[in-house]
Structures are given as C-alpha cells and as structure tokens.
N, C-alpha and C positions, 0 to 999 in steps of 0.2 A: 508560471508557477505550475508544476506538474498536477497539483491537487485541485484544479479548478472544478472538476467534477464532483468532489465531494464537498456536501454542503452540511452545516450544522443541522438543518432539519433532517437529513438522511440518517443522521446517527441519533437523533433525539429519542427515538423509541426503541433503539437497540440496546443489548445488554453486553455485547461484545462485538469485536470487529476482526475480521480475517484478512491478512495482507499476503498476496502472492507475489513472489519475486522470481523471475526466470533470468537467471545470471549468465551473462556471456562476458567475454574478456573485457570489452570497452564499454558495453551498456548494460542496462538491466531494465527488462519490461516490468511494470508494475501493475497489479490489479487489486481490487478491494472488494469486500462485501461485508454486510452484517449478518447477524444471526436471524434476521427476519427472512422468513421463507419467500415473501413476496418481493424481496429486493434482488434485482439481478446482479451479477458480478460484472464490475464495471472496470474496463481497461481504460487507465487514464495517463498513460504515457510511459515515457523513457526517461531514465536517469543515467548519469555516468556511473559505472562501476568503479568508484573511488571512495576513500574514506569520507571526504567532503560531501559527496553526492549522497551517500547513505545517511550521513548525519543530517543533512538538510531535509531529506525525506522524513526521518524520524521526528525532527522538530515540527514539520508541517503536519504529520499525523497527530501528534500530541496536541497541537493547537485546535484542531477541529474534531478530535475525538471525545470531548467531555470526559477524559480520563477513563475511558472504557478500557477493560482488558482487551489487549491486542494480541493476536496469534499470527505468526508468521510462518509461511511455508517458502522454502528456498529450493529451486530447481537449479542444479549446476551440472553442467556436462564436462566430462573430462575429454580434452582433445589431444591427440598425439603431438 
C-alpha cells in the first residue's frame, strides 16, 4: 500500500490535507502534508499513472483522512 506512512493519528489534529502529485508518463510520485506547521511533507511512494492507480490512491486517501478537505497540486511536464 502506498499510504503506509499516513496514519490516522497524523490526521487527527489537522483541518485539511494537501496532496502533491508529480506526474510522469508511466508513474506519479505522491507526497502528503497537513495544515499543521509542525508536520513535515512526507513522500510516500509512487503509483502508476493510470485511471486505476489514481482511483486506488483516492480511495486510500479517503479511508485515512477522516473526511478532511483535501487539496491536490499536480505537476505535469510536457515532453516533446
């Protein structure tokens, strides 16, 4: 599971979550942080850049987020 580093305890005191997605053709690097200033940004893995990979990530995030508002930032590079 990509989200092994996200625990329910790390989201208990947060009021929102920020998800960073660095997309590439085959894989996407995923990072996470809460609005707590004392929480570091956590790199927790790589997913496949497919519809199924993104759906699985979304389900996993919802399961551990306690229904916090989530904001995603997507970085995509255009390659010739």
